[in-house]
C-alpha positions as CSV (number, residue, x, y, z in Angstrom):
1,X,-0.2,0.2,0.0
2,X,2.4,2.6,1.3
3,X,5.2,1.7,-2.2
4,X,1.2,2.2,-4.2
5,X,0.9,5.7,-2.7
6,X,4.5,6.2,-3.1
7,X,4.3,5.9,-7.1
8,X,1.5,8.1,-6.9
9,X,3.4,10.8,-5.6
10,X,6.2,10.4,-7.9
11,X,3.8,9.9,-11.0
12,X,2.2,13.4,-9.5
13,X,5.3,14.8,-9.1
14,X,6.1,14.0,-12.8
15,X,3.2,14.8,-14.4
16,X,3.8,18.3,-12.8
17,X,7.3,18.7,-13.8
18,X,6.4,18.3,-17.5
19,X,3.4,20.5,-17.2
20,X,5.8,22.8,-16.0
21,X,8.4,22.3,-18.5
22,X,6.0,22.4,-21.7
23,X,4.8,25.7,-19.7
24,X,7.9,27.2,-19.7
25,X,8.8,26.7,-23.3
26,X,5.5,27.6,-24.3
27,X,6.4,30.9,-23.0
28,X,9.2,31.1,-24.7
29,X,7.8,30.4,-27.9
30,X,5.8,33.1,-27.6
31,X,8.6,35.9,-26.1
32,X,7.8,38.8,-28.5
33,X,11.3,39.3,-30.8
34,X,13.4,42.0,-29.9
35,X,12.8,45.5,-31.1
36,X,15.4,46.1,-34.4
37,X,18.0,48.3,-33.6
38,X,16.9,52.0,-34.4
39,X,19.6,54.7,-35.9
40,X,19.4,58.2,-35.8
41,X,21.4,60.4,-37.8
42,X,21.8,64.0,-38.8
43,X,22.4,65.6,-41.5
44,X,23.9,69.2,-41.8
45,X,23.3,71.3,-45.4
46,X,25.1,73.9,-46.7
47,X,21.8,75.2,-48.1
48,X,19.2,76.7,-47.0
49,X,15.3,75.7,-46.4
50,X,14.1,77.7,-49.7
51,X,16.7,75.9,-52.0
52,X,15.7,73.8,-54.5
53,X,18.4,70.7,-54.1
54,X,18.0,71.0,-50.1
55,X,14.2,70.4,-50.5
56,X,14.8,67.8,-53.0
57,X,17.6,66.0,-50.4
58,X,15.1,66.1,-47.6
59,X,12.4,64.2,-49.5
60,X,15.2,61.2,-49.7
61,X,15.8,61.5,-46.1
62,X,12.0,60.7,-45.8
63,X,12.0,58.4,-48.2
64,X,15.4,56.1,-45.9
65,X,13.2,56.4,-43.1
66,X,10.3,54.9,-45.1
67,X,12.3,52.3,-46.9
68,X,13.6,51.2,-43.7
69,X,10.3,50.7,-41.5
70,X,11.5,53.2,-39.7
71,X,15.2,51.7,-39.0
72,X,17.2,54.7,-40.2
73,X,15.6,58.2,-38.9
74,X,17.6,61.3,-40.4
75,X,17.3,64.7,-38.7
76,X,17.6,67.5,-41.3
77,X,19.0,71.1,-40.5
78,X,19.3,73.8,-43.1
79,X,22.4,76.0,-43.2
80,X,20.9,78.4,-40.1
81,X,20.0,75.8,-38.4
82,X,22.8,74.2,-37.2
83,X,26.0,75.9,-36.1
84,X,28.7,75.0,-38.9
85,X,30.0,77.2,-41.7
86,X,29.8,75.9,-45.2
87,X,33.7,75.8,-45.5
88,X,33.3,73.9,-42.3
89,X,31.8,70.6,-43.3
90,X,34.7,68.3,-44.0
91,X,35.5,68.3,-40.5
92,X,32.2,68.1,-39.1
93,X,31.2,64.3,-40.9
94,X,35.2,63.4,-39.8
95,X,34.4,64.1,-36.2
96,X,31.0,62.8,-36.7
97,X,28.9,65.7,-35.3
98,X,26.7,64.6,-38.5
99,X,26.4,61.6,-39.9
100,X,26.2,63.0,-42.9
101,X,26.8,67.1,-44.5
102,X,26.3,68.4,-47.6
103,X,29.9,69.5,-48.9
104,X,30.1,72.0,-52.1
105,X,33.8,71.7,-53.7
106,X,34.4,75.8,-53.7
107,X,33.2,75.7,-50.0
108,X,35.7,73.4,-49.0
109,X,38.5,74.5,-51.4
110,X,40.6,76.6,-48.5
111,X,41.4,72.7,-46.6
112,X,40.7,70.8,-49.9
113,X,41.6,72.6,-53.5
114,X,41.3,69.7,-55.5
115,X,37.2,69.7,-54.2
116,X,36.8,72.7,-56.3
117,X,38.1,71.2,-59.6
118,X,34.9,70.5,-61.2
119,X,33.8,74.1,-60.5
120,X,36.9,75.5,-62.2
121,X,35.3,78.5,-64.2
122,X,35.2,77.8,-67.6
123,X,36.7,74.2,-67.6
124,X,33.7,72.0,-68.0
125,X,30.8,71.9,-70.8
126,X,28.1,73.9,-69.3
127,X,25.6,71.0,-70.3
128,X,24.8,68.4,-67.3
129,X,24.7,65.4,-69.3
130,X,28.3,66.1,-70.3
131,X,29.8,67.6,-67.5
132,X,27.7,64.1,-65.3
133,X,29.8,61.6,-67.7
134,X,32.6,63.1,-67.0
135,X,32.3,63.1,-63.2
136,X,30.9,60.0,-63.0
137,X,34.3,58.8,-65.1
138,X,36.8,60.4,-62.6
139,X,35.9,61.1,-59.6
140,X,36.8,58.0,-58.3
141,X,40.2,58.8,-58.7
142,X,39.9,62.3,-58.1
143,X,38.4,62.7,-55.1
144,X,39.1,59.5,-53.4
145,X,42.2,60.4,-51.4
146,X,39.5,63.7,-49.9
147,X,36.9,61.3,-48.7
148,X,40.1,59.3,-47.4
149,X,41.4,62.1,-45.4
150,X,38.0,63.3,-43.8
151,X,36.6,59.0,-43.4
152,X,33.5,59.8,-45.4
153,X,32.0,58.4,-48.5
154,X,30.2,60.0,-51.0
155,X,26.9,59.3,-50.6
156,X,25.4,61.3,-53.6
157,X,26.1,63.7,-55.3
158,X,23.8,66.6,-57.8
159,X,25.2,69.7,-59.5
160,X,23.7,73.2,-59.4
161,X,22.4,75.1,-62.5
162,X,25.0,77.1,-64.6
163,X,26.7,80.0,-62.5
164,X,25.7,83.3,-64.3
165,X,26.6,87.0,-63.5
166,X,23.4,89.2,-61.3
167,X,24.7,92.6,-60.8
168,X,23.6,96.2,-61.5
169,X,25.6,96.1,-64.6
170,X,25.9,94.1,-68.0
171,X,29.1,92.4,-68.6
172,X,29.8,92.7,-72.0
173,X,33.3,94.0,-72.2
174,X,36.8,93.8,-70.0
175,X,35.6,97.1,-68.2
176,X,31.7,96.3,-67.1
177,X,33.0,95.3,-63.8
178,X,35.9,97.7,-63.3
179,X,35.1,98.9,-59.6
180,X,32.0,96.7,-59.1
181,X,32.7,94.1,-56.1
182,X,31.0,90.4,-57.1
183,X,30.4,88.0,-54.5
184,X,32.1,84.6,-55.0
185,X,31.6,80.9,-53.4
186,X,35.2,79.9,-54.0
187,X,38.8,81.2,-54.2
188,X,38.8,80.3,-58.0
189,X,35.7,82.3,-58.5
190,X,37.5,84.8,-56.7
191,X,39.8,84.7,-59.5
192,X,38.0,84.9,-62.4
193,X,36.2,87.8,-61.3
194,X,39.5,89.8,-60.3
195,X,40.3,88.3,-63.7
196,X,37.2,90.5,-65.3
197,X,38.3,93.6,-63.5
198,X,36.1,93.7,-60.8
199,X,36.6,92.8,-57.2
200,X,35.5,89.2,-55.9
201,X,34.5,88.9,-52.5
202,X,33.5,85.9,-50.5
203,X,30.5,86.2,-47.8
204,X,27.7,83.4,-47.1
205,X,25.2,83.3,-49.3
206,X,22.7,84.5,-46.4
207,X,23.7,87.4,-45.9
208,X,23.8,88.4,-50.1
209,X,21.3,90.5,-49.4
210,X,21.9,92.6,-46.9
211,X,25.2,93.1,-48.4
212,X,23.5,94.1,-51.6
213,X,21.4,96.6,-49.9
214,X,23.9,98.0,-48.4
215,X,26.2,98.7,-51.4
216,X,28.8,96.2,-50.1
217,X,28.2,94.3,-53.2
218,X,27.4,95.0,-56.7
219,X,26.6,91.8,-57.8
220,X,26.6,87.9,-57.0
221,X,27.6,84.6,-59.2
222,X,24.9,82.3,-58.8
223,X,22.1,80.6,-60.7
224,X,18.9,82.1,-61.6
225,X,17.0,80.0,-59.6
226,X,19.0,81.0,-56.6
227,X,18.9,84.7,-57.6
228,X,14.9,83.8,-57.9
229,X,14.0,82.6,-54.6
230,X,16.9,85.3,-52.7
231,X,14.8,87.7,-54.3
232,X,18.0,89.4,-55.4
233,X,16.4,91.4,-58.4
234,X,15.1,93.8,-55.9
235,X,19.0,94.9,-55.5
236,X,20.5,94.2,-59.3
237,X,18.8,94.3,-63.1
238,X,21.3,92.6,-65.2
239,X,21.5,88.6,-65.6
240,X,24.5,88.1,-67.8
241,X,24.7,84.7,-69.4
242,X,27.6,83.5,-69.0
243,X,28.0,80.3,-68.3
244,X,30.7,80.1,-65.7
245,X,30.5,76.4,-64.4
246,X,28.1,74.1,-62.8
247,X,28.9,73.6,-59.0
248,X,28.9,70.2,-57.5
249,X,27.2,69.7,-54.4
250,X,27.7,65.7,-52.5
251,X,26.1,64.2,-49.8
252,X,29.4,62.9,-47.6
253,X,28.6,60.7,-45.3
254,X,30.6,59.2,-42.2
255,X,32.4,55.8,-43.0
256,X,31.8,54.5,-39.8
257,X,28.5,55.7,-39.4
258,X,27.9,53.6,-42.5
259,X,29.8,51.0,-41.3
260,X,27.7,50.7,-38.6
261,X,24.5,50.0,-40.4
262,X,22.9,46.5,-40.6
263,X,23.5,45.3,-44.0
264,X,19.7,46.0,-45.1
265,X,19.6,49.0,-44.1
266,X,22.8,49.9,-45.3
267,X,21.5,49.0,-48.6
268,X,18.1,50.3,-49.0
269,X,20.0,53.6,-47.9
270,X,22.6,53.7,-50.5
271,X,19.7,52.1,-52.9
272,X,17.7,55.1,-52.6
273,X,20.4,57.7,-53.1
274,X,21.3,55.9,-56.2
275,X,17.7,55.3,-57.8
276,X,17.0,59.7,-57.3
277,X,20.5,61.0,-58.3
278,X,19.6,61.3,-61.9
279,X,16.3,62.8,-61.5
280,X,17.7,65.4,-59.1
281,X,20.4,66.4,-61.2
282,X,17.9,66.7,-64.1
283,X,15.0,68.6,-62.2
284,X,17.5,71.1,-61.1
285,X,18.5,71.7,-64.6
286,X,14.6,72.6,-65.7
287,X,14.7,74.5,-62.4
288,X,17.2,76.6,-63.3
289,X,16.0,77.2,-67.0
290,X,12.8,77.9,-65.6
291,X,13.6,80.6,-63.4
292,X,15.5,82.5,-65.8
293,X,12.3,82.8,-67.2
294,X,10.7,83.6,-63.7
295,X,13.4,86.6,-62.9
296,X,12.6,88.4,-66.1
297,X,8.3,87.8,-65.9
298,X,8.0,88.2,-62.4
299,X,11.1,90.4,-61.2
300,X,12.1,92.5,-64.3
301,X,15.5,90.8,-64.7
302,X,17.2,92.6,-68.3
303,X,19.2,88.9,-69.9
304,X,22.2,90.0,-71.5
305,X,24.5,87.4,-73.7
306,X,27.9,88.0,-74.3
307,X,29.2,87.9,-77.7
308,X,31.0,84.6,-78.7
309,X,34.1,86.3,-79.5
310,X,34.0,87.7,-75.2
311,X,33.0,84.4,-74.7
312,X,35.9,83.2,-76.1
313,X,37.9,85.2,-74.7
314,X,36.9,84.6,-70.7
315,X,38.0,81.3,-71.0
316,X,41.6,81.5,-72.7
317,X,42.3,84.1,-69.8
318,X,40.9,81.5,-67.7
319,X,42.7,78.7,-68.7
320,X,45.8,81.2,-68.9
321,X,45.7,82.9,-65.1
322,X,42.4,81.4,-63.3
323,X,43.5,77.5,-63.3
324,X,47.0,78.5,-63.1
325,X,46.0,80.3,-60.0
326,X,44.4,77.2,-58.3
327,X,47.0,75.2,-59.4
328,X,49.4,76.8,-57.2
329,X,47.2,76.1,-54.2
330,X,46.1,72.0,-55.1
331,X,49.9,71.4,-56.1
332,X,50.6,67.7,-57.6
333,X,47.4,66.2,-56.8
334,X,45.6,68.8,-58.4
335,X,48.4,68.9,-61.6
336,X,47.2,65.1,-61.6
337,X,43.6,66.0,-61.2
338,X,43.1,68.0,-64.0
339,X,45.1,65.7,-66.5
340,X,43.0,63.5,-65.5
341,X,39.7,65.8,-66.6
342,X,41.2,67.0,-69.3
343,X,41.9,63.6,-70.6
344,X,38.6,62.1,-70.6
345,X,37.7,65.5,-72.2
346,X,39.6,64.4,-75.0
347,X,42.1,67.5,-74.4
């Protein structure tokens, strides 16, 4: 009898143990999966919220968050919403003050002269298709040393529309800009204005209206789109269509930040920007062309087209004086970069 009771007790214990184990296993199976890692980045741009390019890239940041299912969130800071100047962006991305920065070659040319090569006055053809193909064919050789020095990769590139001179005089001869101060945004463009017998001045773009209004400036080198957005024709009258250059803006991402992303998130980020690059470039060119007409129709701009002879003379002067001046600062790396680009152009 005692043996039977003992067996009953043992049986109860065994059944209880089995049920307990089954319960625990069931709970383990029903435990929620760990939440995916969320990456929170910041993008510091060199342009204001009014700039067309800034708005397009901001939309892409939203698309990245959507396509990654919220795993990568990139907070947007336009110029004036973060504490850094345009010239600081390479340092900002290297030190990871922001994971992504906007960087225009001419703005960082003081620390990396070669970064400004694609915006050298009158070097590249003024049409976007040719310039884009030249960039794709040469940028790895030309710009890779810069990206490596500043611990970044190029995420995305777009060109601004053609840069023209917007001033209170028409620029049709070598005397047109004598005694005139013209805002430029890079050392080569300052030299370009000086070659035209004006005085090149570098100031932040947001300060331009005040400088024009107070007489500190007589004109500006920028695109028609930027001139329209900033209301520059409240202060100047003439849009002189010298096709100076197509500025290149790049989105640079910190290498360490990029490497920290899980594979799916990283590939999604790269895919979103790769697929949008061509359309953003074309869209900006279209905006620039429309903006010329808008400056005329809405703001009363007077469009001036210099003679082909004068344009040829300006191009020759740039080759003789502006490019060599840039090369002095760019050194052997600049000579190599210029050789690579000119070879691609068949010169």
